[in-house]
N, C-alpha and C positions, 0 to 999 in steps of 0.2 A: 647307759643313757647319757646323752650329751646335754649339758646344761646350756641354756640360751643366755648368753651374757649381754651386757649393754653394748659391747663392741659388735656382736653379731646383729643386734637390733639396728645399730647405726649403719652397719654395712648394707642391710636390707633396705633401709630408708634411703640410702644414697642413690638407689636405682630410680627414684622418683625425680623427674626433671625439675619439678617445682621445688622440691627440697634442695636440689643442687643449686638452683638460682638463689634461694634464700641463704644457703651456706656461703656462696660466693659473695653475696652482698655484705654479710657481716665480716667475712674474711678480709675483703679489700677496703671496706669503709667503716667497719666497726672499731671498737675500742682496742682490739687486739691486732690491728693492722701491723704488718711487719715493717712498715715504713716509719712508724712512730711507736715502737714497742718498748717495754721496760723489762728488765731482767728480774725474775722472781725465783730466788733460790729455793723456795718451798715447793716449786713444781718438780724438782728433781734433786738427786743427791750430788751436790758439788761441794766438796770439802774446802772450807776456808781455813787459812793458816795466818790470818791477819794479826792475831794476838802475838804469835811467836815472832813474826817479822818486826812488829813494833818494839818488842822487848830487846831485839838485837840491833835496832836502828842506830844506836850510838856507835857500836862496833863497826857497822857497815859504812857509816859516813865519817868515821874518825880517821886517825892516822893509819899508815900501813902496819905499824906495830900493833895497834888495837885490833885491826882486822885479822892479822895473822895469828894473834894470840887467842882468838875466839874458839872456845871449846865445843865439841859436838855434844849433842844431847837428844834424848827422846822426851817428847812432851805430849801429854794428853790434855787437850783443851777441855776444861771442866764443863763449860756450858753446852758443848756439842758432842763431846766424846771423841772428837777427831784426833787421831794420832799423827804427830809430826816428827819426822826423823831429820834433825838439822845436822849438817856437817859442812865443812869447807874443803875446797880443793884448790891448791896452788898450781898454776901452769905457767911455765916459762918457755917461750919460743922465740923465733926470729922477730916477731912483731912486738915483743916486750913481755912484761910480766902481768899476770892477772890472778885474782883470787875470786873464786866462785862461792857465793853463799847459797847453799842448797837447802830448800825447805821441801822435803820429800814426803809423800804419803806412801812410798814404797817401802820395801824391807831391806834393800841393799844400799851400798855406797857408790853406785854407778850414777854419776850426776847427769848423764845423758839419757837415763832410762825414763821413758814416758809413763807417768802415772797421773791420773786425773787429779787436778788441783795443785800439783807440784810447781814450785817456783824455783828458778835459778837466776840469781842476780849477779851480774858480772861487774867487778870493780877493778879498775886499772891500778897497778902498783907504780906506774910511771907518770901518770897525769892526774892532777888534782885541780878542782875548780870549786868555787863557792856556791854553785847552784846544785850540781849533782854529786859533788864530793868524790869524783872519780868513777861513779856508776856509769857504765857505757851501754848496758843492755839488760833487759828483763825478759826472761823466757818463761812462759806459762803453758803447761800441758793441760789441755782440756778434754783429752781422751786417754784411755790406757793404751797408748800407741806412741812409739818413739818419734814418729814423723807427723804428729798432729799437735801443733802448738801455736801459740801467739808469740810474736817477737816485738818488743818495744825498743825503739832506738831514740836517741835524742835528736831534736830538731837543731838547725844551725844556731839558733838563739839560746838553746838549752832550756828555755823557759817552758817549752812544750815538747811533746813526744810524737813519734810517728809509729803507727802500728801496721803489721802485716800478719796474715793468717795462713798457716800451712795446714792442709788437709791431706793426710796420707802421703806426704812428700810433695804435694803440688800447691803452689801459691794460688789461693783463690781470691784473696783481696790484699791490697797493699796501699801504702801512702794514705792511711787513715789518720787524720789529725786528732790528737788527744790533748786537751787544753791544760795539761799538768806536766811538770817536769818528771824525769825518771825518779829523782829522789822522793818527790811527793807520791808517785805511784807505788813506790816500794813499801809505803805504809798503808795504802788503800786496800780495801777488800776487792776481790774480783767482781762482786756484784756492783760496786761503785764504778769500776772501769767499764763494765758492760753497759751500765746505764748512760755513761758519758758518750758511748759510741753507738747506742741503739738506733740512731737515725741512719746509720750507715751499715750496720751489721745486724743481720737476722740471727741473733744468738740461739734461738730455738732450732734453727737449722743445724747448728754445730753441736749443741749440748742437750737438747730436750730429752726428757725421759720417755723414749719412744714406746717402751713396753706398756705404758699406761694409755697410749693413744691408738695403737694400731692392732688389727687382727693378725692372724698368722696363717692365712690360706696359702701363701707362697711357701712358707716353711713346710707345711703339711703336705703340699703337692710334691715338693722335692724329696721329702722323707718317704713318700709312697713310691717314687721312682727308683730311689737308690737301691733297695734290695732286689729289684727286678733286672738290674744290669747284668747279673750273673746269667740270666736266661737268654740274653741277646747275643747274636753273633755278627761279625763284620762281613760285609759283602759289597764289593765295588758296584756302584750304581743300584744298590738294593733299597727297596722300600716295600710298604704294605699297601695294597690297593683298596678300593672302596669296599670290597667284599671280605677283606681280611687275608688275602693271599699275598705271599712274598713274590714280588715281581721285580723286573729290571725297569728303572725309570725311563730310559730312552726307548726301549722296544715294547714295554708292558708285557713281555713274555714271562711265564712262570719260572721261578727259580727251582733248581733241583734240590734234593735233600731237605734239610730243615729250613733253609733260607736265612738271610741276614740283611743288615742295613748298612748304608754308608752314612755320612754325617747329615746329609739332607733327609735321608729316610728316617734317621733317628729323630730329628726335629719333628717330622711329620708324625712319628709314633707317639711322641709326647702330646702333640696338639690333638691328634685323633682320640687320645685317652679322655679328653674333656669335651670333644665334639660328638663322639659317638653316643654317649648317654643322653644327649639332647635330640639327636636326629635319627639314631638307630643304625647309622652306617659311618664308615670312615670318609674322609675327604677324597674327592676324585683327583687322581694324579694328573689327568689331562688338564684339569683346570689349573693346578699348581704350576704346570709348565708354560702357562700362558705368558707371553712376553708383552711388556708394557712400553712400547716405543714412545708413547706420548709422555712418559715420565722421565725416561733416561735414554742415554745413547747420543751418538753424533754420526756424522757422515763416515768417520773412520770405523766406528764400531759396527755400523750397519753392514759393512762389507764382510765382517767376520762373525756375524750372528750365528750362521750355520756351522762354520768351521770350528770356532772356539767357544761360542756361547758365553761371552764375557760377563754377562749380567745374570747368569743363572741363579746364583745364591741370593741376589737382591730380589729378583722376581719371585723366587720360591718362598722366601721368608715373608715378603709382603703379602703374597697370596694366602699363606697359612694364617697369618694374623688377621687378615681381612675376613676370612671365613668365620672366625670366632666373633669378630666385631659385628658382623651382620646378624648374628643370632640375637644380639642385644639391641643393636641400632641399625635396622634395615636400610635407613636412608643415608648412612655414612658413605664416605668416598675413600678410595684406596689409599691415598696419601695420608689420611688421618691416622694410619697405624704407625707412621714414622715417628721416631723420637727426634724432635727438632729444637724446640724452644726451651733450652735449659738456661738457668740463671748464670752458672759459672763455667759453662763449656760452649764452645762455638761449633755449630753443626755445618758440615759441608755437604751440599746437595748430592744425593746418591752415593756419597762416600762415607759420611758419618763422622766419627771422632778418632783422633790418634789412639792407637792401642796403648800407648804409655799412659794415657789418661783414663783408662777403662775403670780403674778402681774408684776414682772420685766421681766419674760419670754414674756408675752403678750406685754409689752412696747417695748421690743427689736424687736418683730415681727412687731408691728405697724409701727415702724420707718424704719425697713429694707424691709418689704414687705407690703406696705400700701394698696395694692389692694386685699388682702386675708382675709378671715375669717377662723375659725378653728373648727374642731370637736375634742372633748376631750374624752378619755376613762379612767375613774377613776379606779384605781386598787390597791389592797392591798393583803397581805398574809392572808390566812385563819387561823383560830384559831385551826384547827385540822390537824393532820398528813395527808398527807406529807407536810403540810404548803405551799400549792400551791398558787402562785399568781393568783388572779382572776380579770378579767376586768368586773366590775359589773354595771357600770353606765355611761351614755353618756351625754355630755354637749356640747352646741354650744356657741362659743365665737365670738363677733364682737368687736375687739380692733381697735381704730382709734384716730387720733388727730383731735380735733374739730376746728371750725373756729376761736377760740381764742388761738389756739396753745396748748390747754390742753388735756392731755391724758384721754381717756374715754374707758371703757370696758363694753359692754352689754353682759350679761350671761343669757342663756335660757336653761331650761331643764324641762321635764314633763309638757310642755305647759304653763310654767310660767317664769317670769323674776326673776332671782336671783342676787346675787352680788359676787364679788371676795371674800370679807370678809366672806360671808356665806359659800362658799366652803372651805376656809381655816379653818374655825371653825368646820364645820360638817364633814370634811374629813381629819382631822389632821393626820399627819404621813403617809398619802397615797401618791401615785404618780399619774400623769396624762400623758397619751400619746396623742400627738397632730398630726393631719394631716391637710394639707392646702387645701383650695378651693378658686379659684378666684371668687370674688364677681361679680354679674351682676346687672345692673340697671333694667333688666326685670325680674319680679317675678310674676309667675302665679301659685298659690298654688291650690292643690286639696282638696276636702273635706270641703270647706267653701263656703256657699251660701251667697253672698252679691252683692249689686249693684255696678258696677264699678265706680270708682271715677276718673274723668279726671283732671289732674293737668294743670293749665294754667299759 
């Protein structure tokens, strides 16, 4: 028996347009507005090591001899039970000498290792001043990820600091003014820093305990798909039609043998699995092949529509997503399925986002729209005149926050599981256009013969 949780109730309530309007009102105009937010450490587990940093402040701001003679230690903060692994690292290179004061919540001595709450304070051995005492940088990891951190640098006057935020290796915000010097910040708690910058940074976007806020329909759908990949076969131009037959997309002729799918057919197979339980049939392939000249293309592409079909992936993914959207919102328009207005990423019309940004794009989507999964149409410019951009490959994404609050992304294409790193490596310098589909806990795929499994 499935227990109905508050999250499930909330998910059902959100289908009410009236309820959505009320939520939006309080979101943008209420006390928790992201434009004037405060940081509340009780809302999630962010380990503070302020006490240990204050105890070592004299060594940090003292002479080089005092800094270099600081001994490593393990400390357990009595009030919170947080364990802090303190150690120093001396680095000499062509730019001079530095000593790093590392306040780590990890278990090793790698000071570049990303563990949530860890601080790395960089002190110059060559330059000393009476404001920052040689401190040139503070680095704070806010996730268990090497490439997700806050960097604090000194302003020209040294009386203030400047902050930038890295999210999975991408700079999402920079040049944020902090009205305290680096030396002062080295003694402050992270919550104080967050409150000082809360008018410019939505900290809940970066650090919120997502497992307490969101449901897991996206994860459950991905987990339902994963074991079925074994039963699917590859076939050029292959898909399943409205009646459940394996056919060829271009001709609609039946395939021989057991049949298979290409990347577009696989995306349709996934979407059909949540479409068929509602309508009793799969989506019509003829509809999915419909071209939307009113939304994309130009005089050059029109000449090649029949020969190269450059926008096939874009039209196909849009049509798939729109069929699902119409089940819930019959009055919606086709372009409403596109992912366009993101806070930290710029959308290019009919092109999407650079593939190198796909991880942070999906993170933003998982945080902002936790009930959706996405179809992606990979596209690039051809190597031959007129150098037309072509949408040549389709991918399915399931981004979500897991039960430990960690960001996960499952990627599928051509009947197999891939990775974000694989896409970034094999489709370098390409773009990806994304459309959104609301996930469903009910998944009934076609073309797979297996005995039903009952979850208890």
